[in-house]
GUSEVEX-937771 format. One line per 2 residues: number of its first residue (from 1); their letters; for each residue z, y, x of C-alpha. Coordinates in Angstrom, 3 decimals. Each point is the difference from the previous one (the first is absolute). Layout:
// GUSEVEX-937771
NUM) a) Z,Y,X | ...
// end
This chain:
// GUSEVEX-937771
1) xx) 14.916,-5.162,-15.707 | 1.162,2.364,2.737
3) xx) 2.775,-1.165,2.302 | 2.560,2.308,1.659
5) xx) -1.435,2.345,2.563 | -0.220,-0.714,3.703
7) xx) 0.818,3.243,1.783 | -2.119,1.293,2.865
9) xx) 2.535,2.741,0.575 | 1.959,0.838,3.126
11) xx) 2.244,-2.887,1.044 | 2.956,-0.130,2.307
13) xx) -0.125,-0.958,3.672 | 1.092,-3.594,-0.656
15) xx) -2.721,-0.571,-2.595 | -2.687,1.421,2.247
17) xx) 1.231,-2.121,2.885 | -0.367,-3.102,-2.160
19) xx) -3.737,0.521,-0.260 | -0.618,1.379,3.488
21) xx) -0.959,-3.398,1.379 | -2.930,-0.120,-2.410
23) xx) -0.934,3.684,-0.373 | -0.104,1.778,3.331
25) xx) -2.228,2.752,-1.339 | 2.194,2.435,-1.914
27) xx) -0.697,3.605,-1.013 | -0.549,1.091,3.622
29) xx) -1.365,-3.297,1.343 | -3.225,-0.604,1.923
31) xx) -2.138,-0.259,-3.154 | 1.368,3.075,-1.739
33) xx) -2.969,2.122,1.089 | -2.463,-2.419,-1.594
35) xx) 2.072,-0.085,-3.194 | 0.198,3.791,0.079
37) xx) -3.791,0.205,-0.119 | 0.290,-1.117,-3.647
39) xx) 0.415,3.419,-1.608 | 0.184,1.429,-3.485
41) xx) -2.947,2.279,0.780 | -2.182,-2.931,1.035
43) xx) 1.040,-2.030,-3.032 | -0.909,2.860,-2.325
45) xx) -3.322,0.556,1.767 | -0.990,-3.644,-0.330
47) xx) 1.130,-0.270,-3.619 | -1.991,3.142,-0.833
49) xx) -3.159,-1.618,1.411 | 0.446,-3.299,-1.825
51) xx) 1.143,1.582,-3.273 | -2.632,2.718,-0.123
53) xx) -2.000,0.335,-3.221 | -3.112,-0.988,1.950
55) xx) 1.466,-3.516,0.376 | 0.024,-0.352,-3.822
57) xx) 3.017,-2.275,-0.006 | -1.326,-2.547,2.548
59) xx) -0.971,-2.621,-2.596 | -0.876,-3.519,1.195
61) xx) -2.959,-0.249,0.444 | -1.445,3.515,0.274
63) xx) -1.804,2.278,2.475 | 3.184,2.070,0.253
65) xx) 2.016,-3.042,1.061 | -2.602,-0.560,2.724
67) xx) 0.532,3.601,1.103 | 3.750,-0.574,0.186
69) xx) -0.529,-3.202,2.003 | -2.306,1.809,2.431
71) xx) 2.622,2.723,0.478 | 2.714,-2.562,0.722
73) xx) -2.207,-1.945,2.423 | -0.865,3.234,1.777
75) xx) 3.659,0.909,0.366 | 0.795,-3.411,1.453
77) xx) -2.835,0.410,2.501 | 1.075,3.539,0.886
79) xx) 3.504,-1.280,0.782 | -1.452,-2.609,2.364
81) xx) 0.673,-3.144,-2.037 | -2.527,-2.817,0.135
83) xx) -1.658,-1.335,-3.103 | 1.465,-3.188,-1.425
85) xx) -3.014,-1.329,-1.900 | -1.810,-3.085,1.364
87) xx) -2.975,2.152,1.038 | 2.269,2.317,1.985
89) xx) -0.211,2.748,-2.599 | 2.635,1.315,-2.348
91) xx) -1.279,-1.069,-3.421 | 0.485,-3.348,-1.727
93) xx) -2.073,-0.425,-3.159 | 0.770,-2.224,-2.981
95) xx) -1.559,-0.640,-3.455 | 1.211,2.527,-2.574
97) xx) -1.201,0.526,-3.554 | -3.573,-1.093,0.588
99) xx) -0.201,1.949,3.254 | 1.996,-0.004,3.221
101) xx) 2.945,2.128,1.063 | 1.613,0.882,3.338
103) xx) 3.284,-0.779,1.647 | 0.566,1.882,3.273
105) xx) 1.769,-1.602,2.975 | 0.917,1.205,3.491
107) xx) 2.123,-1.530,2.744 | 2.320,1.030,2.820
109) xx) 0.072,-2.972,2.369 | 3.364,-1.264,1.154
111) xx) 1.049,0.014,3.622 | 1.712,-3.390,0.275
113) xx) -2.258,-2.797,1.227 | 1.385,-2.434,-2.599
115) xx) 1.248,2.125,-2.892 | -3.131,2.157,-0.241
117) xx) -1.658,-2.886,-1.878 | 2.419,0.756,-2.859
119) xx) -0.412,3.046,-2.243 | 2.090,2.380,-2.051
121) xx) -2.018,1.401,-2.918 | 0.611,3.547,-1.265
123) xx) -1.910,0.430,-3.261 | -0.620,2.263,-2.992
125) xx) -2.561,0.209,-2.776 | -2.492,2.829,0.275
127) xx) -1.496,-0.297,-3.505 | 1.089,1.551,-3.280
129) xx) -1.086,-0.096,-3.650 | -3.005,2.318,0.040
131) xx) -1.088,2.746,-2.359 | -1.400,0.508,-3.464
133) xx) -0.365,-2.269,-3.025 | 0.520,-3.698,0.632
135) xx) 1.785,0.553,3.269 | 3.572,-0.475,-1.150
137) xx) 0.785,3.578,0.959 | 2.080,1.995,-2.469
139) xx) -1.622,3.428,-0.131 | 2.008,3.181,-0.398
141) xx) -2.028,2.735,-1.605 | -3.302,0.427,1.805
143) xx) 1.227,-1.944,3.049 | -1.304,-3.565,-0.235
145) xx) 0.312,-0.963,3.692 | 2.972,-2.123,0.980
147) xx) 0.320,1.023,3.638 | 2.719,-2.506,0.875
149) xx) 1.776,2.192,2.536 | 3.256,-1.934,-0.084
151) xx) -1.737,-3.165,-1.249 | -1.036,-0.727,2.627
153) xx) -1.438,2.662,2.263 | 3.590,0.394,1.222
155) xx) 0.311,-3.604,1.181 | -3.475,0.077,1.535
157) xx) 0.853,3.193,1.856 | 3.152,-1.757,1.204
159) xx) -2.031,-2.895,1.396 | -2.289,2.432,1.824
161) xx) 2.944,1.902,1.459 | 1.777,-3.184,1.088
163) xx) -3.207,-1.280,1.605 | -0.351,3.241,1.936
165) xx) 3.622,-0.259,1.130 | -0.498,-3.593,1.219
167) xx) -3.080,1.067,1.924 | 2.210,2.361,2.046
169) xx) 2.457,-2.674,1.124 | 0.287,-0.826,3.691
171) xx) 0.846,-2.788,0.512 | -1.711,-1.582,-2.953
173) xx) 2.003,-2.121,-2.444 | 0.282,-3.678,0.875
175) xx) -1.721,-1.226,-3.161 | -3.253,1.438,-1.279
177) xx) 0.093,2.277,-3.024 | -2.765,0.164,-2.613
179) xx) -0.415,2.866,-2.436 | -1.805,-0.717,-3.275
181) xx) -1.081,2.250,-2.860 | -0.721,-2.256,-2.973
183) xx) -2.150,0.895,-2.978 | 0.052,-1.487,-3.488
185) xx) 3.781,0.051,-0.365 | -0.271,1.803,-3.311
187) xx) -2.532,-2.580,-1.232 | 2.431,-2.871,0.579
189) xx) 0.691,-0.247,3.735 | -3.668,-0.757,0.684
191) xx) -0.146,1.058,3.635 | 3.300,-1.467,1.161
193) xx) -0.584,-3.239,-1.910 | -3.400,-0.436,1.624
195) xx) 1.455,0.784,3.408 | 2.844,-2.506,-0.430
197) xx) -2.531,-2.669,-1.018 | -2.442,0.853,2.821
199) xx) 2.096,1.801,2.606 | -1.468,1.734,3.025
201) xx) 3.218,-1.009,1.787 | 1.151,-3.554,-0.823
203) xx) 3.125,0.053,-2.124 | 1.598,-2.434,2.434
205) xx) -0.165,2.853,2.526 | 1.324,2.620,-2.422
207) xx) 3.673,0.574,0.761 | 0.712,2.531,-2.763
209) xx) -1.511,2.444,-2.496 | 1.308,3.512,-0.699
211) xx) -1.514,1.570,-3.130 | 0.211,3.719,-0.837
213) xx) -0.735,0.960,-3.604 | 0.930,3.338,-1.599
215) xx) 2.366,1.375,2.645 | -0.019,3.747,-0.694
217) xx) 1.830,0.748,-3.254 | 3.439,-0.111,-1.705
219) xx) 3.361,0.154,1.814 | -0.716,1.457,3.459
221) xx) 2.808,-2.065,1.491 | -0.853,-3.464,-1.331
223) xx) -2.680,-2.680,0.139 | -0.166,-3.361,-1.771
225) xx) -0.418,-3.055,2.234 | -1.053,-3.469,-1.151
227) xx) 0.059,-3.152,2.123 | 3.326,0.497,1.730
229) xx) 1.383,-3.365,-1.091 | -3.198,-2.053,0.239
231) xx) 0.032,-0.256,3.795 | 1.918,0.965,3.119
233) xx) -1.663,3.419,-0.264 | 2.885,1.123,-2.208
235) xx) 2.455,0.022,2.902 | -2.590,1.485,2.348
237) xx) -0.708,2.780,-2.495 | 3.690,0.804,-0.365
239) xx) 0.474,0.092,3.769 | -2.953,2.327,0.535
241) xx) 1.081,2.250,-2.865 | 3.520,0.346,1.423
243) xx) -1.455,1.007,3.338 | -1.874,2.900,-1.637
245) xx) 2.380,2.151,-2.050 | -2.218,2.999,0.758
247) xx) -2.429,-1.246,-2.667 | 2.540,0.860,-2.722
249) xx) -1.134,-2.785,-2.315 | 1.757,-2.555,-2.157
251) xx) -1.681,-3.357,-0.523 | 0.351,-1.221,-3.568
253) xx) -0.541,-3.791,-0.109 | -2.417,-1.030,-2.728
255) xx) 0.389,-3.529,-1.338 | -3.480,-0.308,-1.564
257) xx) -2.785,-0.630,2.527 | -2.033,2.854,-1.485
259) xx) -3.708,-0.250,-0.841 | -1.752,1.408,3.028
261) xx) -1.968,-1.196,3.009 | 2.795,-1.978,1.618
263) xx) -0.001,-2.437,-2.931 | -2.882,-2.258,1.198
265) xx) 1.887,-0.382,3.288 | 3.280,-0.791,-1.764
267) xx) -1.649,-2.934,-1.758 | -1.027,-1.265,3.424
269) xx) 3.520,0.313,1.449 | -0.720,2.887,2.360
271) xx) 3.164,2.099,0.624 | -0.426,3.429,-1.541
273) xx) 1.541,3.365,-0.739 | -1.213,2.277,-2.797
275) xx) 0.924,3.694,0.189 | -0.371,1.896,-3.278
277) xx) 1.424,3.299,-1.236 | -0.134,-0.794,-3.708
279) xx) -1.982,0.949,-3.112 | -0.172,3.519,-1.447
281) xx) -1.512,1.941,-2.894 | -3.290,0.546,1.852
283) xx) -0.600,-3.721,0.598 | -3.638,-0.856,-0.885
285) xx) -0.569,3.509,-1.313 | -2.261,2.777,1.185
287) xx) 3.124,1.939,0.993 | 0.684,-2.332,2.970
289) xx) -1.352,2.628,2.358 | 0.639,0.910,3.628
291) xx) 2.009,3.109,-0.861 | 2.660,-2.178,-1.679
293) xx) 0.837,-2.326,2.871 | 2.956,0.443,2.346
295) xx) -1.718,-0.293,3.396 | 3.296,0.162,1.893
297) xx) 1.314,-3.038,-1.868 | -3.285,-1.841,0.537
299) xx) 0.177,0.709,3.735 | 3.585,-1.254,0.243
301) xx) -0.860,-3.212,-1.876 | -2.974,-0.496,2.318
303) xx) 2.208,0.545,3.063 | 2.396,-2.637,-1.313
305) xx) -2.919,-2.405,-0.473 | -1.185,0.798,3.547
307) xx) 3.372,-0.872,1.501 | 0.281,-3.192,-2.064
309) xx) -3.526,-1.130,0.906 | 0.674,0.739,3.657
311) xx) 3.219,-2.025,-0.053 | -1.768,-2.961,-1.593
313) xx) -2.763,0.273,2.576 | 2.472,-0.029,2.892
315) xx) 2.379,-2.738,-1.175 | -0.271,-3.283,1.860
317) xx) 0.750,-2.033,-3.127 | -2.522,0.063,-2.816
319) xx) 1.398,0.954,-3.453 | 1.284,-3.021,-1.909
321) xx) -0.919,-0.542,-3.656 | 2.852,-0.801,-2.399
323) xx) -1.795,-2.205,-2.503 | 2.820,-0.317,-2.538
325) xx) 0.708,3.731,-0.073 | -3.624,0.984,-0.561
327) xx) -1.359,-0.014,-3.551 | 2.932,-2.117,-1.161
329) xx) -1.059,-2.849,2.250 | -3.540,-0.052,-1.438
331) xx) -1.697,0.795,3.299 | -0.480,-2.783,2.516
333) xx) 1.456,0.398,3.449 | -3.276,-0.439,1.864
335) xx) -3.112,2.125,0.289 | -2.987,-1.436,-1.819
// end
C-alpha cells in the first residue's frame, strides 16, 4: 500500500534550481520568520491544553468538546483572524446525536483582488473518543480517559500554529486561507461531512484542502502524505518540499485516501493533501497522552504544511483535479 519514499532531504544545486521558479521562499526566504513561529514548545503547550484530563477525551457531543471549541475560537481571535461563520463568529453548528456540535472556522483574507475569492482550507479534527464505559476508549488500569494527544490534538495544534503564522505575513497571501477544526470525526466524519454538504465557503471557491491528523508520533524523519497523485498538488508538494531541506522530513506517499476529514472533499473533487504520521500502540487508548508526542516532529510537519498552503495560496493557477487518478476514477472531475 505504501509507495517508495519521496525524499525531502538536501538536494543538489541543479535540483533546487529546477524548482526555484515556483518556490522562491527557501529556508532563509521572506516567510521563514512566520514559519519559525511554529515551535515545538508551542505545539506541546497546545496539545497539553486539548489533551488534558479535564477535556475527558473531547467526545462529540459533550460539554468538554464545547470547551475545546471555545479554546480554539479564542486562539483564532487572539491571533487576529476573522471568524468564518455566516454570523461573523467562529463557530458553525450542525446536528449531532440528538444535539448539536461545533466546527470552528477562521479566515485570513487574501490580498489579490481576484484570487482572494478562492480559499485554501487547512483542517484537522479536534474531537476524540471520550472517556469511560460506552465511549470506545480502551482503559488502562484506573485511567479511563482517552486524551487523544496525537489523535488529534496534534493536528489541531498544527492548524492553530499555521493560522498564527499566516496572520504574521506581510504581504498577505494572494488567495484567502481558512482554518477549520472539525468535530465528530471519530463518530464517522460528522463535522466535515456536514460542512462539505453545507459549506460556509462554496466548494466552487475552495481551491484545496490540507488535512492534518496524528502528526506527532513514529519516525521523527517521516510523514505519510495522501493525495499526491489525485491533483496537480503532487508536483507542487514535491517542489515545496525540495525547497525546504531544513525540515528533515521524508514524505511517504500513501495510496489509500485514508479515512479522515479530507474524505468528504475528495468525493466532491476538491484537490487535497492528507498529512499523517501513522498508527501506534497508543492509538485509541488512554495512553495517547501529551507526554508521548514528539513536539519537534509535529512542528516540522506543521511548517511543511504552512509552506505548502502558502504556495497554493500564491499560485496564479488553481490546482487541477486528476479525475482518473483519484479513487480509481470513481470521483467525478467537477465539484458538486
